[in-house]
N, C-alpha and C positions, 0 to 999 in steps of 0.2 A: 321785813325790815332787814334783818340780817341774813335773809335767804333761808333755803331749806337745809335740812341736816346734811343732805348729800352735797349741796353746794358748799357747806362749811367744812367738808372733808370727813364727815362722819359716815361710814359705810352703812348701807341698808343691808338687811338680811340676805337678800339675793346677791348683792355685790360681795359680801363676806364669803359666801359659799363659793363664788367664782375664784376668789383669791386662794382659798383653801385647796380647791381643785387644781389650780395652777401650781401651787407649792407641791402638792402630791405628785403631779406630773413631773415637775423638775426633780423631786426626790427619787421617783422611780427611774427617771433617766440617768440620774447620778448613780443610783444603785446598780442599774443595768450596766453602765460603763465600768463601774468598779468590779462587777462580777466578770465582765469580759476581760478586764485587765488582769484579774486574778487567774482566770482560766488561761490566758495567754502566758502569764508568768509561770503557771504550773506546767504548761506544755513546754515552755523554754527549759525549766528545771529538769523535767523528765527527759528531754532531748539531750541535755548536757550530761545528766547522770548515766545515761545509757550509751553515750558516745564511747569511742575507744579509750580516750583519756579519763572519762568518768568511770568506766569499768575498771581501768587500771588503778585509779586512785582508791576506789572502794575495796579492791582486792588487797592493796598494800596496807590498808589500815585495819584489816581483819586479823584477829589473833590466829595463831596456828591451831587448827582444830582437827576434828576427826577426818574430814575429807582429805586434808593434806597428809595425815598419817597413813590413811588408806592408799593414797597415791604413792607415797614413799615405799610401802611394802610391795605394791604391784609393780612399780618400776624396778624396785630391787629384785623382784622375781625375774623380770626380763634380763637384767644384768647378771643375775645368778646363773641363768641358762648360758649366757655368754662365757662366763668364767668356767663353768662346768664343761662346755664344749671345747674350749681352748685346752683344757688340761687332761682330757681323756684321749686326745689325739696321740700323745706319746706312747702310752701303754698299748693302744690299738695297733699302731704301726709296728711296734715291737713284736706283738703276737703274729701279725700278718707276715712279717719277715721270717720269724722262726718256724712258722707253719709251711712256708714255701708258697703262700698265696700271693706274695709280693716280692719285690727285690728292692735294693737300696735306691735305685734311680726312681722307681715308682713311688717309694716312700717319700723321697724328696719332693716329687711332684705333688703328692698328697698334702704335704705341709705348705708348700708354696701356693697351691690353688686355694687353700683355706684363707690365707692372708689376702690373696687376690680377690676372692669373693667378698671379704670384708671391705676392701677398697671400693669395689663396684657398689656394694650396698651403701657405704657411706656417701658416695656421690648421689645415689638415688634418693637417699633419705631426705635430703634438703628439698628436692623438687616435690616428692610425694607428700611430705609432712607440711610444707608451707602452703601447698595448694589444696590438699584434701583433709588436713587435720592431724594434730599430734597423736591423738588416741587411735584414730582409724589406721594411721601408719604403723603404730605399735602392734595393733591387732593383726593386720595383714602380714606384716613381716615376721612376727613371732609364729604365725600359722605357716608361713613359707619355711621357716626353720624346722618346724615340727614335721611337715610333709617330707622335707629332705632327709630327716632322721629315719622316718618310717621306710622310705624308699631305700636308704642305705642298708638297713638290716636285711633287705632282700636282694642285695647286689649279687649278680651272677659272676662278675669278674671285677678286677681292680680298676679298670677304666670306668666302669659304671659307678663304682664307689667314689672315685675321684670327682666325677660329675656331680654326684649327690653332695659331696663335700663343698663344692663350689656354690651350690644352691643354699646350703646351710649357712655359709659365710655371708651370702647376700642378705639373707633374712635377718641375721643378728647384726650385721654391719649397718643396716638401715634402721632397725628397731632401737638400737642403743642411743644414738644422738636425739632421736625423736622423744624418747622417754625422759631423758634428762632435761630437755627443753621444756616439756610439759610441766615437770615439777618446778622448774625455774619460774615459770609464768604463774603458777599457783601460789607460791609461798611468799610471805612477807619478807622484806629485806633483812630483818633481824634474825630470822630463822633459816634463810635460804641456804647458807653455807652448811649449817649443821644437818639439815634434812638431806641435802645431796651427799654429804659425807656419810651419813647413815646408809644411804643407798649403796655407796661404795663398799661399806663394811659388809652389808648383806651380800653384795655381789662376790666379794672376795672369800666369803664362806664357801663358795663354789670350788675354790682351789683345793683345800683339804678334802672336801666331800668327793671331788673327782677321784682323788687317790683312793679313798675308801671304796667307792663304787667299783673302780677298776680292780682293786684287790679282791673284792668279793665275787664279782660277776665273771671276770676273765677266766679264772681256773674252773669255775663251775659250768658256765654256759657259753663262753667264748665272746669274741668281739661284737657279734651281732646283737647280743643282749644289751650291751652298753648303748647302742644306737636306739634300741627299743626304749630303754630307760629315759634317755635324753628326749626322745620324741614324745613320750607320755608326759614328762615334765613340761615340755613346751606347750602341749595341748591344754594342760591344766592352767598354765599361766594365761594362755589365750582366752579360755572360757572365763576366767576371773576378770580379765581386762574388759571383755564384752559386758559382763554383768555389773561390775562395780566402778569402772574407770569413767570419769566424766571429762568431756572435752574442755580444753583451755578457754575460759571466757575471753581472754585477750585475743586469741586466734579468731573466735567467733565474731567479736566486735570488729576486728580488722577486716573480716570478710563481709561486713555489713549485716551480719545476723544479730542485730542488737537486742531483739526481744529474747532470743535464746540465751544470750550472754547475761542479760539482766535477770532472767528467771533463775539461772544458776547462782549468780552472786546473791540475789535476794534469799534464796534457799539457805545459803551458807550464812548470811547475815542473821536470818531468823534463828538458825541453829546456835549461833554464837550468843545471841540475846537470851535464848532459852537456857543456855549454859551459865548465864549470869554475867556475861561480858557487856560492858557499855560500848555500843557502836555509834560513835558520833557521825552526824551527817557530814558529807564532804562539801564545803562551800562552793557554790557555782563559780565564784571569782577565781578560786584555785584551779578549777578545771579549765576555765577560759584562758588563764595564764599558760597552762600547759599546752593547750590547743594552739596558742599564738606562737609557741616555740617551734612546733613541728607538726606538719600534716601527715597523718598516717595513710598510706596508699600502697597499692601493689607495686613492687619493685622487681626489676629483672635481676637475674643472678650476676650480670655484668657489673652491677653497682659495687660489688665486693672488690672488683679490680680497678674500676675507674674512679671511685671515691678514695681520696688519699688517706683519710682517717680510717675508713673501713679496711683498706688494703693493708695498712700497717697492723691493724688488729688481726687480720687474716694471716699475715706473715708470722706474727708472734704465736698465734694459736697453732699454726702448721708446724713451726719449729719445735714448740712444746710437745706436740703429739709425736713428732719424729723422735725427739729425745726420750719421751716416755716409752715408746715401743722398743727402741734400741736398748735402753737400760733394763726394762722389765723382762724382755725376752732373754737378755743375756743372763740375768740372775735365775729366772725360772727354768729356762731350757738348757743352759750350757754349763752350769756349775758342776754337775756330776761328771760331764765329759772333761772339763778342765782338771778336776781332781784325778781322773784316770790317767790323763797325759802327764801328770806330775808324780805318778808312781803308786797311787792308792788303788786297791782292788775295787771292783764294782760295788760290792755290798757296802764297804766302808764309805765309798764316795756318795752313795745314795743316802746313807745315814747322816753324814755331815751336811749334805744338802737339805735334808729334812730339818735339822737343827737351825740352819741359816734361815730357811723359809719361815720358821716360827716368828721371825722378826716382822714378817709382813702384817699379821693382824695387830701386832703391837704398834707399828707405825701408823696404821689406819685408825686405830682406837685413839691414839694421842692426837692425830690430826682432827678427828671428829670432835674432840673436846675443845680444841684451840682455834678452829677455823674461823669462827665468828668473833673471836677476841682480838685477833690481829689482822692486819690487811693482807689481801691475797698477794700483792706485789712483794712486800718485804719478806714474806715467808718463802716465796719462790726464789727470790734473789739470794737469800741466805742458804736455803736447803739444797738447791741444785748444785752449786759448786762444792759444798761440803760433802754431799753424798758421792760426787764424782771423785773428790780427793780421797775420801774414805775407801772407795773401791780400788783406786790406783795404789794406795798404800797397802791394801789387803793383798794385792797381787805380788808384793815383794816378801811376804812373810814366809820364812823357811818351812819346808814340808814337815820337819820334825816338831814344829810348834802347832800341833793339831788343835789344842784348846784355844790358843790365840786365833787361829784361822777361823774356828767356829764362832768365837766371841765377836771378832771384828766383822765377820760376815753377817752375823745376826744384826749388828748395828747398821751395817751398810744396807741390808734389806729393809730395815725399819725406816731409814732415812729416805731411800728411794721411793718406797710406797707412800711415805708421808706426802712428798710433793707430787707424786704420780696421781694420787687421788684428788689433790687440789686441781690438777690439770683436767683429768677426765671427768670428774664428778661435779666440779664447781666452775672453774674458770673458763672452760671451753665454750659454754653456752651463754654466759653472762654478757660479754662485751658486744654482742651483735643485736641490732634492732629486731623487734618481733617480726617484721616483714621478711627478713632474710635470716632469721636466727638459725634454723636447722640447716639451711644451705651452707651458711658459714661454718658451723660446727662439722657438718658432713664433709666438706672439702678439706678442712684441716685434719679431720680424722683419717680421711682417705690418704692424704699426704703422709701421715704417720704410718699408715699400713705399708707404704712403699718401703719405709725403714725396716718394718718387720720382714718384708719379702727379701730385702737385701742383707739383713742381719746375718744369716747363715754363711754368706759369701765371705765377709771379712773375718768372721769368727774362724772359719775353716782355714782361711789364708794365714792368719796369725798362728793358729795351732800347727799348720803345716810347715811354716818357716822357722819355727823354734822360738818365736817371741811370746807365744802362749798368752797367759793371763795378763801380762804386762801390756802387750799390744792391744788386747781386747778392751781392758779397762782404761787404757790410755785414751782410746777413741771415745769411750763413754765420758771420760772426764772433760775432754775438749768440747764435746757436744753439749754437755751440761753447762759449761762456762759460757759458750756462745748463746745458749738459750737464756741464761740469767742476764746477760748483757742486753739482749733484745727486750726482755721483760722490763728491765730498768729504763731503757730509752723509749720504747714504743708502747709498752704495756699500760693498761688503764687500771686504776683502783676501783673495785666494785663493792667492797665491804660496806654494808649498811646503807647502800644507795638503791633506790628503786630502779627497775629496768629502764624507765623513761629518763631518770636523772643520769644514768650511765651514758645514755645516747644523746643528751642535750648538746646541741651544736655540731653533731656529727656530720650534718649535711650542709653546714655553713662553709663557705670557701675560706 
């Protein structure tokens, strides 16, 4: 009458089981699709997190830890060798001259070839470091310096020694910018300036240490022993770099070695978490936004000259390096000679120069404490002309005011090294993109070395025509003012900004 149960819409046991099976299949299909979506999303996240921008973002939110401090000391060791080498040259050529092993012309060639080696090394640094790695470049070039030192201690004549000096200059000239660039790429924005300033402080300890080594070794063992000492120091630094220095993850990611970069960053993340730091995940959306701004790819060196924004930064860096070497070489190398030309005896001239040079660590220490509190640009704009004016005023102090000469000279040295360390330790490597970072720093540094090569020419010119310190420090003042103006017009502010933020829009027309 009313039909069967099936006909009325009531399912039979067999029919119910079929529907259950169908639901199960649909559920399994949905579950499978969700799992696939999850895996796809996981792969997408993994790809983003290990991309160049992902690696950079993860590095920037890491706290400054043991690996950065270790890198700071190791790069500081490289730069210490640089300062040690620069400052033992004077005592060495003095003994070479007094012993009859050399003459004034060969000594001048010895000094110039060192600066020329630095120039060549600076130009090589960019190509080697950007293509083969920051750490590998540091290791190879520090080893080259060490080999040059060991060969120098066995030099049969002055010409061979000059050749060894050229090799030593190449090694340190290439290692210096590569080391600073590596540390720049390791360190979070909030600590980047401070850590690089500490490298500068470690490096400048090489200046008084060079005087001590020369004072002890020269009278006892002669000039060859100094080269042995420098070579051994270089070998120790090279071995420590090989054992403890890790490659820049930014550079690895740029070269497409994403797994290696990720492994390094993950190791540092785990270490930070173990130390009690909260390390938040970097949102994929943030990485994608950074990726949309700029694609990271291999770039030719020519981009530094063809890209208007990069060219302006290169000009600023080059002029700053020129000013740096002109002013620093004038203070470190020529103040004793200036005092002698003004009537002081050699011993008293050296003594006054030592007092003035005590301002160097003071200026470096103050800069280390303040570098991350104030912007790079305002500090350079203020300190460059002030130090130049101080030096120019110093040149007019009467010779009978020896206390005033030493006091103002002390302040001048502190001010010069204040901004000098901002240039060489911090500002030089920050404004350039990772793809051409060391090449930019290397070219600018090489241009500065030309200033070091030419410095003796105008110094001796002014000393010879009677203008003396007034002419020498007048040139330094003008150079410092020009550099400050360029920084104000074309310089970029880098304080507290990630390396990627600094270069946002740099490739836009």
